[in-house]
Structure formats: structure tokens, C-alpha cells
KEDO-677688 format. One record per residue (C-alpha): residue number from 1; x, y, z. Coordinates in steps of 0.05 Angstrom, whole numbers, plus 5000, padded with zeros to 4 digits. Layout:
// residues N
+-----+------+------+------+
| num |   xx |   yy |   zz |
+-----+------+------+------+
| NUM |    X |    Y |    Z |
...
+-----+------+------+------+
END
This chain:
// residues 207
+-----+------+------+------+
| num |   xx |   yy |   zz |
+-----+------+------+------+
|   1 | 1727 | 6771 | 4109 |
|   2 | 1750 | 6837 | 4072 |
|   3 | 1727 | 6782 | 4019 |
|   4 | 1658 | 6802 | 4060 |
|   5 | 1657 | 6870 | 4069 |
|   6 | 1680 | 6887 | 3992 |
|   7 | 1633 | 6857 | 3975 |
|   8 | 1585 | 6902 | 4020 |
|   9 | 1623 | 6953 | 3996 |
|  10 | 1596 | 6940 | 3921 |
|  11 | 1528 | 6919 | 3932 |
|  12 | 1520 | 6996 | 3970 |
|  13 | 1546 | 7028 | 3905 |
|  14 | 1505 | 6987 | 3867 |
|  15 | 1450 | 7004 | 3899 |
|  16 | 1401 | 7062 | 3861 |
|  17 | 1404 | 7140 | 3884 |
|  18 | 1335 | 7129 | 3919 |
|  19 | 1363 | 7073 | 3959 |
|  20 | 1425 | 7109 | 3988 |
|  21 | 1372 | 7159 | 4013 |
|  22 | 1325 | 7117 | 4045 |
|  23 | 1384 | 7082 | 4088 |
|  24 | 1421 | 7148 | 4097 |
|  25 | 1349 | 7188 | 4130 |
|  26 | 1346 | 7114 | 4184 |
|  27 | 1405 | 7118 | 4204 |
|  28 | 1406 | 7194 | 4206 |
|  29 | 1334 | 7184 | 4248 |
|  30 | 1363 | 7115 | 4295 |
|  31 | 1425 | 7179 | 4313 |
|  32 | 1381 | 7233 | 4326 |
|  33 | 1330 | 7183 | 4370 |
|  34 | 1379 | 7154 | 4411 |
|  35 | 1418 | 7216 | 4418 |
|  36 | 1338 | 7249 | 4439 |
|  37 | 1319 | 7201 | 4492 |
|  38 | 1398 | 7201 | 4519 |
|  39 | 1384 | 7275 | 4527 |
|  40 | 1318 | 7251 | 4560 |
|  41 | 1351 | 7208 | 4613 |
|  42 | 1399 | 7256 | 4625 |
|  43 | 1353 | 7326 | 4640 |
|  44 | 1302 | 7277 | 4682 |
|  45 | 1370 | 7245 | 4732 |
|  46 | 1389 | 7307 | 4742 |
|  47 | 1326 | 7357 | 4747 |
|  48 | 1316 | 7409 | 4795 |
|  49 | 1257 | 7406 | 4845 |
|  50 | 1245 | 7466 | 4887 |
|  51 | 1218 | 7448 | 4954 |
|  52 | 1146 | 7466 | 4983 |
|  53 | 1140 | 7524 | 5031 |
|  54 | 1105 | 7470 | 5077 |
|  55 | 1110 | 7508 | 5146 |
|  56 | 1044 | 7513 | 5182 |
|  57 | 1016 | 7443 | 5153 |
|  58 | 0999 | 7387 | 5189 |
|  59 | 1046 | 7322 | 5148 |
|  60 | 0991 | 7296 | 5113 |
|  61 | 0968 | 7349 | 5075 |
|  62 | 1043 | 7366 | 5075 |
|  63 | 1063 | 7298 | 5058 |
|  64 | 1019 | 7307 | 4990 |
|  65 | 1067 | 7372 | 4967 |
|  66 | 1131 | 7332 | 4969 |
|  67 | 1110 | 7276 | 4934 |
|  68 | 1075 | 7305 | 4879 |
|  69 | 1136 | 7333 | 4880 |
|  70 | 1177 | 7280 | 4873 |
|  71 | 1213 | 7301 | 4945 |
|  72 | 1217 | 7246 | 5007 |
|  73 | 1215 | 7277 | 5073 |
|  74 | 1230 | 7256 | 5144 |
|  75 | 1219 | 7284 | 5225 |
|  76 | 1283 | 7286 | 5245 |
|  77 | 1255 | 7335 | 5308 |
|  78 | 1209 | 7351 | 5359 |
|  79 | 1197 | 7435 | 5397 |
|  80 | 1138 | 7462 | 5418 |
|  81 | 1127 | 7526 | 5376 |
|  82 | 1074 | 7577 | 5393 |
|  83 | 1079 | 7608 | 5329 |
|  84 | 1045 | 7541 | 5289 |
|  85 | 0979 | 7493 | 5315 |
|  86 | 0997 | 7427 | 5360 |
|  87 | 1027 | 7387 | 5305 |
|  88 | 1045 | 7431 | 5242 |
|  89 | 1108 | 7442 | 5204 |
|  90 | 1147 | 7482 | 5235 |
|  91 | 1215 | 7482 | 5200 |
|  92 | 1239 | 7443 | 5137 |
|  93 | 1306 | 7429 | 5108 |
|  94 | 1326 | 7455 | 5064 |
|  95 | 1284 | 7514 | 5067 |
|  96 | 1229 | 7531 | 5012 |
|  97 | 1248 | 7551 | 4951 |
|  98 | 1318 | 7519 | 4942 |
|  99 | 1320 | 7482 | 4891 |
| 100 | 1334 | 7408 | 4898 |
| 101 | 1349 | 7348 | 4865 |
| 102 | 1290 | 7292 | 4839 |
| 103 | 1287 | 7252 | 4902 |
| 104 | 1320 | 7286 | 4957 |
| 105 | 1295 | 7278 | 5024 |
| 106 | 1273 | 7333 | 5058 |
| 107 | 1285 | 7331 | 5138 |
| 108 | 1209 | 7357 | 5174 |
| 109 | 1211 | 7403 | 5246 |
| 110 | 1143 | 7390 | 5287 |
| 111 | 1110 | 7424 | 5339 |
| 112 | 1086 | 7383 | 5392 |
| 113 | 1024 | 7359 | 5416 |
| 114 | 1019 | 7359 | 5489 |
| 115 | 1032 | 7438 | 5506 |
| 116 | 1092 | 7463 | 5550 |
| 117 | 1091 | 7470 | 5610 |
| 118 | 1144 | 7494 | 5665 |
| 119 | 1146 | 7511 | 5742 |
| 120 | 1115 | 7572 | 5780 |
| 121 | 1202 | 7584 | 5816 |
| 122 | 1189 | 7608 | 5889 |
| 123 | 1175 | 7681 | 5882 |
| 124 | 1167 | 7695 | 5961 |
| 125 | 1215 | 7762 | 5990 |
| 126 | 1239 | 7776 | 5923 |
| 127 | 1225 | 7833 | 5897 |
| 128 | 1183 | 7841 | 5841 |
| 129 | 1223 | 7864 | 5782 |
| 130 | 1278 | 7790 | 5801 |
| 131 | 1211 | 7754 | 5808 |
| 132 | 1180 | 7779 | 5741 |
| 133 | 1256 | 7763 | 5707 |
| 134 | 1260 | 7689 | 5724 |
| 135 | 1184 | 7680 | 5708 |
| 136 | 1211 | 7713 | 5639 |
| 137 | 1268 | 7657 | 5646 |
| 138 | 1219 | 7598 | 5653 |
| 139 | 1178 | 7614 | 5592 |
| 140 | 1129 | 7657 | 5621 |
| 141 | 1095 | 7710 | 5576 |
| 142 | 1043 | 7726 | 5612 |
| 143 | 1059 | 7756 | 5670 |
| 144 | 1014 | 7811 | 5705 |
| 145 | 1054 | 7851 | 5766 |
| 146 | 0979 | 7868 | 5815 |
| 147 | 1008 | 7894 | 5880 |
| 148 | 0964 | 7877 | 5948 |
| 149 | 0973 | 7897 | 6025 |
| 150 | 1035 | 7882 | 6050 |
| 151 | 1086 | 7905 | 6089 |
| 152 | 1150 | 7927 | 6035 |
| 153 | 1135 | 7960 | 5968 |
| 154 | 1154 | 7923 | 5916 |
| 155 | 1163 | 7869 | 5949 |
| 156 | 1144 | 7792 | 5903 |
| 157 | 1097 | 7752 | 5944 |
| 158 | 1058 | 7698 | 5916 |
| 159 | 1038 | 7682 | 5831 |
| 160 | 0959 | 7660 | 5823 |
| 161 | 0924 | 7638 | 5761 |
| 162 | 0847 | 7641 | 5751 |
| 163 | 0842 | 7656 | 5815 |
| 164 | 0891 | 7604 | 5851 |
| 165 | 0950 | 7613 | 5888 |
| 166 | 1001 | 7579 | 5851 |
| 167 | 1052 | 7532 | 5893 |
| 168 | 1122 | 7531 | 5879 |
| 169 | 1138 | 7467 | 5832 |
| 170 | 1080 | 7473 | 5809 |
| 171 | 1068 | 7460 | 5732 |
| 172 | 1033 | 7491 | 5686 |
| 173 | 1015 | 7512 | 5603 |
| 174 | 1072 | 7561 | 5591 |
| 175 | 0994 | 7600 | 5545 |
| 176 | 0976 | 7607 | 5613 |
| 177 | 0973 | 7678 | 5639 |
| 178 | 0988 | 7683 | 5719 |
| 179 | 0984 | 7745 | 5751 |
| 180 | 1048 | 7764 | 5813 |
| 181 | 1023 | 7790 | 5869 |
| 182 | 1070 | 7847 | 5904 |
| 183 | 1061 | 7890 | 5957 |
| 184 | 1040 | 7955 | 5963 |
| 185 | 1079 | 7970 | 6011 |
| 186 | 1021 | 7992 | 6060 |
| 187 | 0999 | 8052 | 6003 |
| 188 | 0945 | 8097 | 6010 |
| 189 | 0906 | 8111 | 5944 |
| 190 | 0948 | 8171 | 5940 |
| 191 | 1007 | 8139 | 5939 |
| 192 | 1038 | 8157 | 6007 |
| 193 | 1058 | 8117 | 6063 |
| 194 | 1003 | 8107 | 6133 |
| 195 | 1067 | 8125 | 6171 |
| 196 | 1086 | 8184 | 6126 |
| 197 | 1023 | 8227 | 6134 |
| 198 | 1024 | 8208 | 6199 |
| 199 | 1100 | 8236 | 6212 |
| 200 | 1092 | 8293 | 6178 |
| 201 | 1028 | 8326 | 6217 |
| 202 | 1069 | 8304 | 6288 |
| 203 | 1118 | 8352 | 6237 |
| 204 | 1061 | 8402 | 6237 |
| 205 | 1036 | 8397 | 6302 |
| 206 | 1104 | 8409 | 6326 |
| 207 | 1108 | 8467 | 6291 |
+-----+------+------+------+
END
């Protein structure tokens, strides 16, 4: 074994200078290739990918962005939002602009495809403020107040939509424009009640 090593060393020493240079360049080139190859594999393994902004997009459209960026996605939830169209992406995690590793799974929340509905509350005999607050608590944001003839001022009477009176418990879309009918307390156009006007006139006659 030692003799073989000695023979190889003697052959190396006996080689011409040009052969030494060629062999040295070959070994150096091989080492450089291996180092660069290792760095490339290491860099690709730890490559940072930026999460694209896909809010408002449909899932088919957004899937192309994820594929082109080396990302995967998973739908984890569905909610109702008025900010985007039905079926569109509402939220993304990690958030858009975040840097993650290639192959990361992005969690998506989609907008519900069906319009969300809620039940009409029973507002009869409530003050219009209570009735209005109750309707907003149910999720109705477009509620108009309309005064109609009635005995007690500011007392809620009923709820209607598109000219149709709605019954308590009836489910309608949250995007509906509702009208809360409120009693005017028997006031005329001048804002005075008929009884109040009559009373003041009686007082004047007694004078």
C-alpha cells in the first residue's frame, strides 16, 4: 500500500510542468463546480417568496398567482362580506407582502356565495330608537325611518321592504333596504298635535 502511494508520488513528480498545471486546473475546476452546485441547492431550498395580493380575486384567478410563485393554497373558512363579490377571496394568511419559503401553504377565507339573511325582529310598541338599534344589531345597515299616522309619538309600528310589510321572524337579505314605520303621534304638518292646538285655543277663549 505504501509502495503504491510512493509510486504515484514519484510519477507525479516526474510529470512535466504542463501536466502539473493541467491537473491542478482540473481539480480546482471540479472543486469550484461542486461548491457552486451546493450553493445553488442551498439557495433554492431557502428561497423567499412574497405572498401576492389576491384579495377580491376568484379562486381560479388567484391559483395562477400561487402556482407561478411556487406556493400552495387551502380554503379554511367562508364568511359573508359586502366588500367583495360572492366567492371571492376575503382574507389571506400570511398577509400579502409577507416573505415565506417556497412551497408554503397559504390559508384563504372566501366570501359566501349565498347572500346572508337575518330575521326581522319584533319592533311593535318599541321606541323607534330601540327598534332601530335592534335592527342594526341583527345586521341590517340600511334602515330608513318613515313617520305614519299613529297615537303615540316615536313608537315603532312595523317594518316593510319594497312596499311590503314584513312579519317578525321573516328572513330577508342583510343588504335589503328596510323602512321602519314610526308613529307620528297625531301631529299635523306644522309639528303640533291636534289636541295641543285645540287646548291652546280653549285657553284663549276663557281669557
